[in-house]
C-alpha positions as CSV (number, residue, x, y, z in Angstrom):
1,M,-166.5,-90.0,33.7
2,V,-163.5,-90.6,31.4
3,F,-164.8,-94.0,30.5
4,A,-168.3,-92.6,30.0
5,S,-166.9,-90.1,27.5
6,L,-165.1,-92.9,25.7
7,F,-168.2,-95.2,25.5
8,A,-170.3,-92.2,24.5
9,L,-167.8,-91.7,21.6
10,V,-168.3,-95.3,20.5
11,T,-172.1,-94.9,20.6
12,A,-172.1,-91.6,18.9
13,S,-169.8,-92.7,16.1
14,F,-172.2,-95.4,15.0
15,Q,-175.1,-92.9,14.5
16,K,-176.2,-93.0,10.9
17,D,-177.3,-89.3,10.7
18,D,-174.3,-87.1,10.2
19,T,-175.6,-84.1,12.1
20,T,-176.7,-86.3,15.1
21,R,-173.4,-88.2,15.0
22,Q,-171.3,-85.0,15.0
23,T,-173.4,-83.3,17.7
24,M,-173.1,-86.3,20.0
25,I,-169.4,-86.8,19.4
26,R,-168.7,-83.2,20.3
27,Y,-170.9,-83.5,23.4
28,A,-169.0,-86.6,24.5
29,V,-165.7,-84.9,23.9
30,K,-166.7,-82.0,26.2
31,W,-166.9,-84.5,29.1
32,M,-163.2,-85.6,28.7
33,P,-161.0,-82.6,29.7
34,L,-162.1,-81.9,33.2
35,P,-162.4,-85.5,34.4
36,F,-159.1,-86.3,32.7
37,V,-157.3,-83.4,34.5
38,L,-159.0,-84.5,37.8
39,M,-157.8,-88.1,37.2
40,L,-154.2,-87.0,36.7
41,A,-154.5,-84.8,39.8
42,S,-155.9,-87.8,41.8
43,A,-153.0,-90.0,40.6
44,F,-150.5,-87.4,41.7
45,W,-152.3,-87.1,45.1
46,Y,-152.3,-90.9,45.5
47,L,-148.5,-91.1,45.0
48,Q,-148.0,-88.4,47.5
49,A,-150.4,-89.9,50.0
50,V,-148.9,-93.4,50.1
51,P,-146.0,-94.0,52.5
52,P,-142.6,-93.1,51.1
53,E,-141.4,-96.7,51.1
54,T,-144.4,-97.7,49.0
55,R,-143.9,-94.9,46.6
56,M,-140.2,-95.9,46.2
57,V,-141.3,-99.5,45.5
58,M,-143.8,-98.4,42.8
59,L,-141.5,-95.8,41.1
60,Q,-138.0,-97.2,41.5
61,V,-137.7,-100.7,43.0
62,S,-140.4,-103.1,41.6
63,P,-139.1,-104.3,38.2
64,E,-142.5,-105.3,36.7
65,L,-144.2,-101.9,37.4
66,R,-141.9,-99.9,35.3
67,T,-143.7,-101.0,32.1
68,Y,-147.1,-100.0,33.4
69,I,-145.9,-96.7,34.7
70,D,-144.3,-95.9,31.4
71,G,-147.5,-96.9,29.7
72,F,-149.6,-94.6,31.9
73,L,-147.3,-91.7,31.2
74,V,-147.1,-92.3,27.4
75,L,-150.8,-92.9,26.9
76,S,-151.9,-89.9,28.9
77,P,-151.2,-87.3,26.2
78,I,-152.1,-89.7,23.4
79,L,-155.6,-90.3,24.9
80,F,-156.2,-86.7,25.7
81,L,-155.2,-85.3,22.3
82,A,-156.8,-88.1,20.3
83,V,-160.2,-87.6,22.1
84,L,-160.0,-83.8,21.4
85,A,-159.3,-84.6,17.7
86,M,-162.5,-86.6,17.5
87,S,-164.4,-83.2,17.5
88,I,-163.1,-82.6,14.0
89,R,-165.6,-83.7,11.3
90,L,-164.3,-87.0,9.8
91,P,-165.7,-89.7,7.6
92,R,-168.1,-92.0,9.5
93,G,-165.9,-95.1,9.1
94,L,-162.8,-93.4,10.4
95,Q,-164.7,-92.0,13.4
96,Q,-166.0,-95.5,14.3
97,T,-162.5,-97.0,14.0
98,A,-161.0,-94.2,16.0
99,A,-163.6,-94.5,18.7
100,L,-163.1,-98.2,19.1
101,V,-159.3,-97.7,19.2
102,L,-159.6,-95.0,21.8
103,M,-161.8,-97.2,24.0
104,V,-159.2,-99.9,23.9
105,I,-156.5,-97.4,24.7
106,G,-158.6,-96.1,27.6
107,L,-159.0,-99.6,29.0
108,V,-155.3,-100.2,28.8
109,Y,-154.6,-96.8,30.3
110,M,-156.8,-97.3,33.3
111,G,-155.5,-100.9,33.6
112,A,-151.9,-99.5,33.8
113,F,-152.9,-97.2,36.6
114,E,-154.8,-99.9,38.5
115,F,-152.0,-102.4,38.0
116,T,-149.5,-99.8,39.3
117,R,-151.7,-99.1,42.3
118,E,-152.1,-102.8,43.1
119,G,-148.4,-103.4,42.6
120,G,-147.8,-100.9,45.4
121,R,-149.3,-103.3,47.8
122,R,-145.9,-104.8,48.4
123,P,-144.4,-105.7,50.7
124,F,-147.6,-104.6,52.6
125,L,-151.3,-104.9,51.9
126,V,-151.7,-102.3,54.7
127,H,-148.4,-100.5,55.3
128,G,-146.7,-101.6,58.4
129,Y,-149.6,-103.8,59.5
130,M,-150.1,-106.7,57.1
131,H,-147.7,-108.2,54.6
132,S,-148.7,-109.0,51.0
133,N,-149.3,-112.6,51.9
134,S,-151.8,-111.6,54.6
135,I,-149.4,-112.3,57.5
136,R,-149.6,-109.5,60.1
137,V,-146.4,-107.8,61.1
138,S,-147.2,-108.4,64.7
139,E,-147.2,-112.2,64.1
140,A,-143.7,-112.3,62.5
141,K,-141.7,-112.8,65.6
142,E,-143.8,-115.8,66.8
143,I,-143.9,-117.3,63.3
144,N,-140.1,-117.1,63.0
145,R,-139.8,-118.8,66.5
146,T,-142.4,-121.6,66.1
147,G,-142.9,-121.8,62.4
148,I,-145.5,-120.9,59.8
149,L,-146.9,-124.4,59.8
150,Q,-147.6,-124.3,63.6
151,N,-149.5,-121.0,63.1
152,A,-151.4,-121.9,60.0
153,R,-155.0,-123.2,60.7
154,W,-155.5,-125.1,57.5
155,S,-152.1,-126.7,57.0
156,E,-152.1,-130.5,56.7
157,V,-148.6,-130.8,58.2
158,K,-147.1,-129.1,61.2
159,S,-143.4,-129.9,61.1
160,V,-140.7,-130.6,58.6
161,T,-139.0,-134.0,58.2
162,Q,-136.7,-135.4,55.5
163,E,-139.5,-137.6,54.3
164,N,-142.2,-134.8,54.0
165,R,-140.1,-131.8,53.0
166,I,-141.4,-131.6,49.5
167,E,-145.0,-131.8,50.6
168,T,-144.2,-129.4,53.4
169,G,-142.7,-127.0,50.9
170,R,-145.8,-127.2,48.8
171,Q,-147.9,-126.2,51.8
172,I,-145.6,-123.3,52.7
173,F,-145.7,-122.1,49.1
174,Q,-149.5,-121.9,49.3
175,L,-149.3,-120.1,52.6
176,A,-146.5,-117.6,51.9
177,C,-146.2,-117.3,48.1
178,A,-149.4,-118.2,46.3
179,S,-151.1,-114.9,47.0
180,C,-148.7,-113.2,44.6
181,H,-147.1,-116.0,42.5
182,A,-148.7,-118.4,40.1
183,I,-147.2,-121.7,39.1
184,G,-147.2,-121.6,35.3
185,G,-149.8,-118.9,35.2
186,P,-149.8,-115.5,33.4
187,M,-149.1,-113.3,36.4
188,N,-145.9,-113.4,38.5
189,D,-145.1,-117.0,37.4
190,I,-142.7,-118.4,39.9
191,L,-141.1,-120.8,37.4
192,P,-139.1,-118.2,35.2
193,L,-138.3,-116.2,38.3
194,T,-136.6,-119.2,40.0
195,A,-135.3,-121.1,36.9
196,K,-131.7,-120.2,37.5
197,F,-131.6,-121.9,40.9
198,D,-130.5,-125.5,40.2
199,A,-129.6,-126.3,43.8
200,V,-131.5,-125.9,47.1
201,Y,-128.7,-123.9,48.7
202,G,-129.0,-121.0,46.2
203,M,-132.8,-120.9,46.4
204,D,-132.7,-121.0,50.2
205,S,-130.2,-118.1,50.2
206,M,-132.6,-116.1,48.0
207,L,-135.4,-116.7,50.4
208,D,-133.2,-115.8,53.3
209,G,-132.6,-112.3,51.7
210,L,-136.2,-111.5,50.8
211,G,-137.2,-108.1,52.2
212,K,-133.8,-107.0,53.2
213,I,-132.0,-105.3,50.3
214,N,-135.0,-104.9,48.0
215,N,-138.1,-104.4,50.0
216,Y,-140.8,-105.0,47.3
217,M,-141.2,-108.5,48.7
218,P,-142.0,-109.4,52.3
219,P,-139.4,-111.4,54.2
220,F,-139.8,-115.1,54.5
221,L,-141.5,-115.8,57.8
222,G,-140.9,-119.2,59.3
223,T,-138.1,-121.4,60.7
224,R,-135.0,-122.3,58.7
225,P,-136.1,-125.9,58.1
226,E,-139.3,-124.5,56.7
227,R,-137.4,-122.2,54.4
228,E,-135.2,-125.0,53.2
229,A,-138.3,-127.1,52.6
230,L,-139.8,-124.3,50.4
231,A,-136.5,-124.1,48.5
232,A,-136.5,-127.8,48.0
233,Y,-140.1,-127.8,46.7
234,I,-139.3,-125.0,44.2
235,V,-136.0,-126.5,43.0
236,E,-136.6,-130.3,43.1
237,E,-140.4,-130.5,42.6
238,L,-141.3,-127.5,40.4
239,H,-138.1,-127.5,38.3
240,G,-137.2,-131.2,38.7
241,H,-133.5,-130.6,39.6
242,A,-131.8,-133.5,41.4
243,V,-129.5,-133.0,44.4
244,Q,-126.1,-131.9,43.1
245,K,-122.6,-133.0,44.2
246,T,-119.6,-131.2,42.7
247,P,-117.2,-133.9,41.4
248,S,-113.6,-133.4,42.5
249,T,-110.9,-133.7,39.9
250,A,-108.1,-133.8,42.4
251,S,-105.5,-136.5,41.8
252,N,-102.1,-137.2,43.3
253,L,-100.0,-135.3,40.8
254,N,-96.3,-136.1,40.6
255,F,-93.6,-133.6,41.3
256,D,-89.9,-133.5,41.7
257,I,-88.1,-132.0,44.7
258,P,-84.9,-130.2,43.7
259,A,-81.7,-131.6,45.3
260,H,-79.9,-129.9,48.1
261,T,-77.0,-131.0,50.3
262,S,-75.4,-129.6,53.4
263,Q,-72.4,-128.7,51.3
264,D,-74.4,-126.3,49.1
265,E,-73.6,-122.6,49.8
266,Y,-77.1,-121.2,49.2
267,V,-80.6,-121.7,50.4
268,L,-83.3,-120.4,48.0
269,L,-86.7,-119.9,49.5
270,A,-89.6,-119.1,47.2
271,W,-93.4,-118.9,47.7
272,N,-96.6,-117.3,46.6
273,N,-97.8,-114.8,49.1
274,L,-101.5,-115.5,49.3
275,G,-102.0,-119.2,49.3
276,M,-105.6,-118.8,48.3
277,H,-105.7,-116.8,45.0
278,C,-108.8,-116.6,42.8
279,I,-109.4,-115.2,39.4
280,S,-112.7,-114.6,37.6
281,D,-112.6,-115.8,34.0
282,S,-115.9,-114.0,33.2
283,D,-113.9,-111.7,31.0
284,P,-116.5,-110.9,28.3
285,F,-118.8,-109.5,31.0
286,W,-116.8,-108.4,34.0
287,I,-113.9,-109.4,36.3
288,L,-113.1,-108.8,39.9
289,L,-109.6,-110.3,39.9
290,P,-107.4,-110.7,36.8
291,P,-104.9,-113.5,36.4
292,A,-102.3,-112.1,38.9
293,N,-100.1,-114.2,41.2
294,D,-97.3,-112.6,43.3
295,L,-94.2,-114.7,43.4
296,F,-91.5,-114.0,46.1
297,A,-88.1,-115.4,46.8
298,Q,-85.1,-114.8,49.2
299,L,-81.7,-116.2,48.6
300,V,-79.7,-116.9,51.7
301,R,-75.9,-117.4,51.7
302,K,-75.0,-119.8,54.5
303,G,-72.4,-118.8,57.2
304,E,-71.9,-117.9,60.8
305,L,-74.0,-114.8,60.0
306,P,-76.1,-115.9,57.1
307,E,-76.7,-113.2,54.5
308,I,-79.7,-112.4,52.4
309,V,-78.3,-111.9,48.9
310,S,-79.6,-108.9,47.0
311,E,-76.9,-108.1,44.4
312,G,-74.9,-109.9,41.8
313,V,-77.6,-112.5,41.1
314,K,-80.5,-112.9,38.9
315,L,-83.6,-114.9,39.9
316,N,-85.5,-116.4,37.0
317,Y,-88.8,-118.2,37.1
318,R,-90.7,-120.6,34.8
319,V,-94.0,-122.4,35.1
320,E,-94.4,-126.2,34.7
321,P,-95.2,-127.5,31.2
322,G,-98.8,-127.0,30.1
323,F,-99.4,-123.7,31.8
324,E,-97.3,-121.5,29.4
325,N,-100.2,-120.2,27.3
326,P,-103.0,-119.0,29.5
327,S,-104.4,-116.8,26.7
328,A,-105.6,-120.0,25.1
329,Q,-107.7,-120.8,28.2
330,V,-109.2,-117.5,29.2
331,R,-110.3,-114.4,27.3
332,F,-108.7,-111.8,29.6
333,W,-106.3,-110.6,27.0
334,E,-109.0,-110.2,24.4
335,F,-110.8,-107.7,26.7
336,S,-107.8,-106.2,28.5
337,Q,-108.4,-102.8,27.0
338,P,-111.9,-102.2,28.4
339,L,-111.1,-104.1,31.6
340,M,-107.8,-102.7,32.5
341,G,-107.6,-99.6,30.4
342,K,-104.7,-100.8,28.3
343,R,-103.9,-103.4,25.7
344,I,-101.8,-106.2,27.4
345,P,-99.8,-108.6,25.3
346,E,-100.9,-112.2,25.5
347,N,-99.5,-114.2,28.4
348,V,-98.2,-111.1,30.0
349,G,-99.6,-109.8,33.3
350,V,-101.0,-106.5,34.3
351,S,-97.6,-105.4,35.7
352,G,-95.7,-106.5,32.6
353,N,-94.4,-109.8,34.0
354,P,-94.8,-112.9,31.7
355,V,-96.4,-116.1,32.9
356,T,-93.1,-117.9,32.3
357,G,-89.5,-117.1,31.5
358,G,-89.4,-113.9,33.5
359,E,-87.0,-112.3,35.9
360,M,-87.8,-111.4,39.5
361,A,-86.9,-107.9,40.7
362,W,-85.4,-106.9,44.1
363,N,-87.8,-105.0,46.3
364,E,-86.1,-103.0,49.0
365,E,-89.3,-102.7,51.1
366,T,-89.8,-106.4,51.5
367,N,-86.1,-107.3,51.4
368,A,-87.0,-110.0,48.8
369,F,-87.1,-110.7,45.1
370,E,-90.5,-110.4,43.6
371,A,-92.4,-111.0,40.4
372,S,-95.8,-109.3,40.8
373,L,-99.1,-110.1,39.0
374,V,-97.8,-113.1,37.1
375,P,-100.8,-114.3,34.9
376,V,-101.0,-118.0,35.7
377,V,-104.4,-119.7,35.3
378,P,-105.7,-123.1,36.6
379,Y,-106.2,-124.6,33.2
380,P,-103.3,-126.7,31.7
381,A,-103.2,-127.2,27.9
382,N,-105.0,-130.6,28.2
383,G,-108.3,-128.9,29.2
384,T,-108.4,-130.1,32.8
385,F,-108.5,-128.2,36.1
386,N,-105.3,-127.9,38.2
387,P,-105.4,-125.0,40.7
388,Y,-101.8,-125.7,41.9
389,P,-99.3,-125.2,39.1
390,L,-95.7,-125.4,40.1
391,Y,-93.1,-122.8,39.5
392,M,-89.3,-123.3,39.3
393,V,-87.0,-120.5,40.5
394,E,-83.3,-120.4,39.7
395,A,-80.7,-118.1,41.3
396,V,-78.0,-117.4,38.8
397,D,-74.6,-115.6,39.3
398,E,-74.8,-112.6,37.1
399,A,-71.0,-112.6,36.4
400,T,-70.5,-116.3,35.6
401,G,-74.0,-117.6,34.8
402,T,-73.5,-120.3,37.3
403,V,-76.8,-121.6,38.9
404,L,-76.4,-121.0,42.6
405,A,-79.6,-122.6,43.8
406,T,-82.9,-123.9,42.5
407,T,-86.3,-124.5,44.2
408,R,-89.9,-125.2,43.3
409,F,-93.2,-124.1,44.8
410,V,-96.9,-123.9,44.2
411,A,-98.6,-120.8,42.7
412,P,-102.2,-121.4,43.7
413,T,-104.9,-120.0,41.3
414,S,-108.5,-121.1,41.1
415,T,-111.7,-120.2,39.3
416,E,-113.9,-122.2,41.7
417,M,-115.8,-119.1,42.6
418,G,-119.4,-120.1,43.4
419,C,-121.4,-117.3,41.8
420,K,-123.2,-120.0,39.8
421,N,-124.7,-121.4,43.0
422,C,-127.2,-118.5,43.0
423,H,-126.8,-117.0,39.5
424,G,-127.2,-120.2,37.5
425,G,-125.2,-121.4,34.6
426,G,-123.1,-124.2,35.9
427,W,-119.3,-124.6,35.7
428,R,-117.4,-123.7,32.5
429,V,-114.4,-126.1,32.7
430,A,-114.3,-129.8,33.5
431,G,-117.6,-129.5,35.4
432,V,-115.9,-128.0,38.5
433,A,-114.8,-124.5,37.9
434,G,-115.0,-121.3,35.7
435,F,-117.7,-118.9,34.7
436,T,-120.2,-119.6,32.0
437,D,-121.6,-116.6,30.1
438,E,-125.0,-117.4,31.7
439,T,-123.5,-117.0,35.2
440,A,-121.6,-113.9,34.3
441,S,-124.5,-112.2,32.5
442,D,-126.9,-112.9,35.4
443,V,-124.6,-111.2,37.9
444,L,-124.7,-108.0,35.7
445,K,-128.5,-108.4,35.2
446,V,-129.1,-108.5,39.0
447,H,-126.6,-105.6,39.5
448,D,-128.4,-103.5,36.9
449,R,-131.9,-104.2,38.4
450,I,-130.9,-103.3,41.9
451,N,-128.6,-100.4,41.2
452,R,-130.2,-99.1,38.0
453,T,-127.0,-99.5,36.0
454,D,-126.6,-100.7,32.4
455,L,-123.6,-102.9,32.7
456,L,-125.0,-105.9,30.8
457,K,-125.9,-103.7,27.9
458,K,-122.3,-102.3,27.9
459,A,-120.8,-105.8,28.1
460,R,-122.8,-107.1,25.2
461,A,-121.5,-104.1,23.2
462,G,-118.0,-105.2,23.9
463,N,-117.3,-103.2,27.0
464,P,-117.0,-105.5,30.1
465,M,-116.4,-103.9,33.5
466,L,-113.7,-104.3,36.1
467,C,-115.7,-104.2,39.3
468,Q,-113.1,-102.1,41.0
469,S,-113.4,-99.3,38.5
470,C,-116.4,-98.2,40.5
471,H,-115.7,-99.8,43.8
472,A,-112.3,-98.9,45.4
473,D,-110.0,-101.8,46.3
474,P,-106.6,-101.6,48.0
475,V,-105.5,-104.9,46.6
476,L,-105.8,-103.5,43.0
477,G,-104.9,-100.0,43.9
478,T,-108.2,-98.6,42.5
479,E,-109.8,-95.5,43.9
480,G,-113.4,-96.2,42.7
481,K,-116.1,-93.6,42.5
482,P,-117.1,-91.2,45.3
483,G,-119.8,-92.4,47.6
484,I,-119.7,-96.0,46.5
485,P,-118.6,-98.6,49.1
486,N,-115.2,-100.3,48.4
487,F,-115.5,-103.7,46.7
488,P,-114.9,-106.1,49.6
489,A,-117.4,-104.1,51.7
490,A,-120.0,-104.1,48.9
491,I,-119.8,-107.7,47.9
492,H,-119.6,-109.1,51.4
493,G,-122.2,-106.7,52.8
494,F,-124.7,-107.5,50.1
495,H,-124.3,-111.3,50.1
496,A,-124.2,-111.5,53.9
497,N,-127.9,-110.5,53.9
498,Y,-128.6,-113.7,51.9
499,L,-126.4,-116.0,53.9
500,T,-127.3,-115.3,57.6
501,E,-126.7,-117.8,60.4
502,R,-124.4,-120.0,58.3
503,G,-121.1,-121.4,59.3
504,T,-118.1,-122.0,57.0
505,E,-120.4,-123.1,54.2
506,A,-121.1,-119.4,53.6
507,C,-117.4,-119.0,52.8
508,F,-117.2,-122.3,50.8
509,K,-120.1,-121.5,48.5
510,C,-118.2,-118.5,47.2
511,H,-114.5,-119.1,47.9
512,P,-112.6,-122.3,46.8
513,S,-111.8,-123.3,50.3
514,S,-114.0,-126.4,50.9
515,A,-112.1,-129.6,51.4
516,A,-115.0,-131.3,49.6
517,G,-114.5,-129.1,46.5
518,P,-112.1,-129.3,43.6
519,T,-109.6,-126.8,45.1
520,G,-109.4,-127.0,48.8
521,C,-107.5,-123.8,49.3
522,L,-107.7,-123.9,53.1
523,R,-105.0,-126.5,53.4
524,G,-102.4,-125.3,55.9
525,V,-101.5,-126.4,59.4
526,H,-104.5,-124.6,60.9
527,A,-107.0,-126.5,58.8
528,S,-105.3,-129.8,59.7
529,L,-105.8,-128.9,63.3
530,G,-109.6,-128.3,62.8
531,L,-109.6,-124.5,62.5
532,D,-111.7,-122.9,59.8
533,C,-112.4,-119.5,58.3
534,T,-114.4,-118.3,61.2
535,H,-111.6,-118.6,63.7
536,C,-109.7,-115.8,62.1
537,H,-112.3,-113.8,60.1
538,G,-115.5,-114.3,62.1
539,F,-118.8,-115.4,60.7
540,L,-119.9,-113.8,57.4
541,E,-122.0,-111.3,59.3
542,D,-119.0,-110.2,61.5
543,H,-116.7,-110.1,58.5
544,A,-119.1,-107.9,56.5
545,L,-119.9,-105.6,59.3
546,S,-116.3,-104.9,60.1
547,L,-115.9,-103.7,56.5
548,L,-119.2,-101.8,56.3
549,K,-118.6,-100.1,59.6
550,Y,-115.4,-98.5,58.2
551,E,-117.2,-97.4,55.1
552,K,-119.8,-95.7,57.2
553,T,-117.2,-93.7,59.0
554,Q,-116.1,-92.5,55.5
555,G,-119.6,-91.2,54.8
556,K,-120.7,-94.1,52.5
557,K,-124.4,-95.0,52.4
558,V,-124.2,-98.5,53.7
559,D,-127.1,-98.6,56.3
560,K,-129.2,-100.6,54.0
561,L,-126.6,-103.3,53.9
562,M,-126.1,-103.2,57.7
563,R,-129.5,-103.0,59.1
564,H,-130.4,-106.7,58.9
565,L,-127.0,-108.0,60.0
566,T,-126.4,-109.1,63.6
567,P,-122.9,-109.8,64.9
568,R,-122.2,-113.3,66.0
569,T,-118.6,-113.4,67.3
570,V,-119.1,-110.3,69.4
571,S,-122.1,-109.2,71.4
572,S,-123.0,-106.0,69.5
573,L,-122.2,-103.8,66.5
574,Q,-120.5,-101.3,68.8
575,D,-118.0,-104.0,69.7
576,I,-116.9,-104.6,66.1
577,E,-113.7,-102.7,65.1
578,P,-114.0,-101.2,61.6
579,R,-111.3,-102.1,59.2
580,I,-109.9,-101.4,55.7
581,P,-109.8,-104.5,53.5
582,W,-106.4,-106.0,52.7
583,V,-104.8,-103.7,55.2
584,N,-106.5,-104.4,58.6
585,E,-106.5,-108.2,58.8
586,P,-106.2,-110.8,61.6
587,D,-102.8,-110.7,63.2
588,C,-101.0,-114.0,63.9
589,L,-100.0,-112.6,67.3
590,N,-103.6,-112.3,68.4
591,C,-103.6,-116.0,69.1
592,H,-99.9,-116.7,69.2
593,V,-99.2,-114.0,71.9
594,D,-95.4,-113.5,72.2
595,F,-95.0,-116.3,69.6
596,E,-96.4,-118.9,72.1
597,K,-99.0,-121.5,71.4
598,P,-102.6,-120.2,71.7
599,A,-103.9,-120.2,75.3
600,T,-107.0,-122.3,74.3
601,R,-108.6,-123.7,71.2
602,D,-111.4,-121.2,71.5
603,V,-109.2,-118.2,70.9
604,S,-110.2,-116.0,67.9
605,G,-108.3,-113.8,65.5
606,F,-111.3,-111.7,64.7
607,N,-111.6,-108.0,65.7
608,Q,-107.9,-107.4,66.4
609,W,-106.4,-106.1,63.1
610,T,-103.0,-105.3,61.8
611,H,-102.4,-101.6,61.6
612,S,-100.8,-101.5,58.1
613,V,-99.8,-103.5,55.1
614,A,-96.4,-104.0,56.7
615,G,-98.0,-105.8,59.6
616,L,-99.7,-108.4,57.4
617,F,-98.3,-112.0,57.7
618,R,-97.7,-112.1,54.0
619,M,-95.6,-108.9,54.1
620,R,-94.0,-109.1,57.5
621,T,-90.3,-109.9,58.2
622,D,-88.6,-111.4,61.2
623,D,-85.9,-109.7,63.3
624,V,-83.2,-110.3,60.7
625,G,-85.1,-109.5,57.4
626,L,-86.4,-112.9,56.4
627,M,-90.1,-112.7,55.4
628,C,-92.4,-114.8,57.6
629,E,-93.7,-116.7,54.6
630,A,-90.2,-117.7,53.5
631,C,-90.0,-120.1,56.4
632,H,-93.7,-120.7,57.3
633,G,-95.3,-121.0,53.9
634,A,-98.0,-118.9,52.3
635,T,-101.2,-117.7,54.1
636,H,-103.8,-120.4,54.2
637,A,-101.1,-123.0,53.3
638,N,-98.7,-122.7,56.2
639,Y,-96.3,-125.6,56.6
640,P,-97.0,-128.4,57.1
641,A,-99.8,-128.1,54.5
642,T,-101.9,-130.9,53.1
643,N,-102.8,-130.6,49.4
644,M,-105.5,-132.7,47.8
645,Y,-103.5,-132.8,44.6
646,G,-100.6,-134.5,46.4
647,K,-100.2,-134.3,50.2
648,D,-96.9,-132.5,50.1
649,R,-97.3,-130.4,46.9
650,D,-97.2,-127.2,49.0
651,N,-94.3,-128.5,51.2
652,I,-91.6,-128.8,48.5
653,P,-89.2,-126.2,50.0
654,P,-89.1,-127.7,53.5
655,L,-88.8,-131.2,52.1
656,Q,-86.0,-130.1,49.8
657,Y,-83.9,-128.5,52.5
658,Q,-84.9,-130.6,55.6
659,G,-86.4,-133.8,54.4
660,I,-89.5,-133.0,56.5
661,N,-92.6,-131.0,55.8
662,L,-92.3,-128.6,58.8
663,P,-91.5,-124.9,58.7
664,I,-87.9,-124.0,57.7
665,G,-85.7,-124.3,60.7
666,A,-88.2,-126.4,62.7
667,N,-87.0,-128.7,65.5
668,N,-83.9,-126.5,66.0
669,N,-82.7,-127.1,62.5
670,C,-80.7,-123.8,62.5
671,A,-77.8,-125.6,60.8
672,L,-79.6,-125.3,57.5
673,C,-78.3,-121.7,57.2
674,H,-76.1,-121.2,60.2
675,T,-72.7,-122.8,60.2
676,V,-72.3,-122.4,64.0
677,E,-74.6,-123.8,66.7
678,M,-77.3,-121.3,67.7
679,E,-78.2,-120.8,71.3
680,D,-80.6,-117.9,70.9
681,S,-83.8,-117.2,69.0
682,V,-82.5,-114.9,66.3
683,H,-85.5,-114.7,64.0
684,H,-88.3,-114.3,66.6
685,P,-88.9,-115.3,70.2
686,N,-89.7,-118.8,71.2
687,M,-88.5,-120.6,68.1
688,L,-86.0,-123.0,69.6
689,H,-88.3,-125.9,70.5
690,E,-89.7,-129.0,68.9
691,F,-92.6,-128.7,66.6
692,R,-95.7,-129.3,68.7
693,N,-98.1,-131.0,66.4
694,R,-95.9,-134.0,65.5
695,Q,-98.8,-136.0,64.1
696,L,-98.7,-133.7,61.0
697,S,-95.1,-134.2,60.2
698,R,-94.0,-136.2,57.2
699,T,-90.5,-137.1,56.1
700,I,-88.9,-138.4,52.9
701,Q,-86.0,-140.8,52.7
702,G,-83.8,-138.3,50.9
703,P,-84.3,-134.6,50.2
704,S,-84.3,-135.1,46.4
705,E,-86.9,-137.8,46.2
706,S,-90.5,-137.1,45.2
């Protein structure tokens, strides 16, 4: 009836007789108000009648419907008032023009409503019964078990092989995607929607997560090989991307080992306490970790009862040449005010420590000297990528200025964070690391779309965001905002939904821990023995659920992130122990019970957490006050470590003091610090024995040779 009124207005406006024209126009206008009100009422009734999930998709979730809903709301009063205004006597030409314009507006108006209604048919054509691609919900389990190809009557292929995967992907696209997505067409064109995926892994991960976090698309139904074939078809065939391999820039870098003899009075042990430290150089848009490396050292005076020296000395540190000016390599200092809430001088860290030429401070709690949050980055001045810069530490007598001891160690720092694998953009530096603006902006774009924020707009206005300003994080000491999950829970919980049933590649695609990548952070003795991330942290689903489960106990709304995740290391969600990130972590003694070797190779560190920060390996001390990492090396780089930038780059302290790459004091080498023969295990039980994995030991001819 509304359309009848609009078409009647067009017909009436072209009548030549003024009286007839005006009479017919007013008659047509009378037919507008009641049908118009009824139409609005029916639209309201329709929104109330559809299932709540569909209504939420239409009004809140689906990104393309927002324009049509806004158009419907804006055009409603315009159309209504404009039609009423037609009853006023106007010149014939103006009435004709207005009538034609109103008819076009009416068509757009009804089109907006119809498009919104049709857009609500996602992820279901019939809610709870049939998906948008015409696959019935009752068929999903069988299709996931046997494959979509086996259940499709008109498919030319029935299984995926390496030779036919592109053609198979084409068939699957027609079966699962083509009902909604065109290829190069005007509606829901798949090409711009998937343009950022330049590798199959990222596209496959996106398909893995369909229908989980955002439910305006149905889940992918089929086997994993079929899903990968579809991803390959989209990435390699439709977009023409070749299979990518990340080039490694690792080379055998030279280093000097400081001299030490048995006649020296002091042993200076120094280390970085994480062993796997990342920074995000996406500074103009957001950061999740600033340049911030914690350096530790303990100075031991040899003797019958060796003493940890805490007074009368100064410990100074300096970075190796080429790393002194990080502000020339990253833009953190340019945006430090909006990111950290304060203007930070160039080449100075968040805590006030400079990148080089600083002094370490004594920390009573750790019984060690410390320089916190030192802002070293993995980019030397020559523009290459080196995630293992070396630091020199000197212990100096405060009274005389005499250098008592010197050592050198690695301060690992990497920007090989794999956000670009799914967010596009490629690497920024040397083709192997760093965030491009394209990658960083897409992260915010996705965050804004899913969470209805405006972070990208703020960043482009010069106000980038520290993720932990909203998401609490113990490692940065941020409290976040009420009701929002902490940062580790949010980022792992979200991405775990897109990376299900993966092994360590789920870790490697984000963290710089792959031995095939340009960093290889997982390089300690455990990695050399064949252990990987999952042996301590569980699979990604387990890791995420342990974090999310704690957040749920705190009243956070995390059910949406949890509902599609299934534990893999334990049998059920009830068996997972909730934990606080950076506080409740795997305990070494879970596997090394009573400091003994693990009972079997199948032992797992997952699900038995340290109770406090003091119990963490990186913060724990032995029975006499030496920190565990002082003798065993940093987390993820425990001695003997193997570094791709030089096998023994991480082993400089043990090579300096022992001429072998094993933990300090290994093979009963108590004489390094003790001037009398030791018969008891002073530092911890079961330490007086030969190093078990002798195949990993490497020696040098003299402690000062490189």
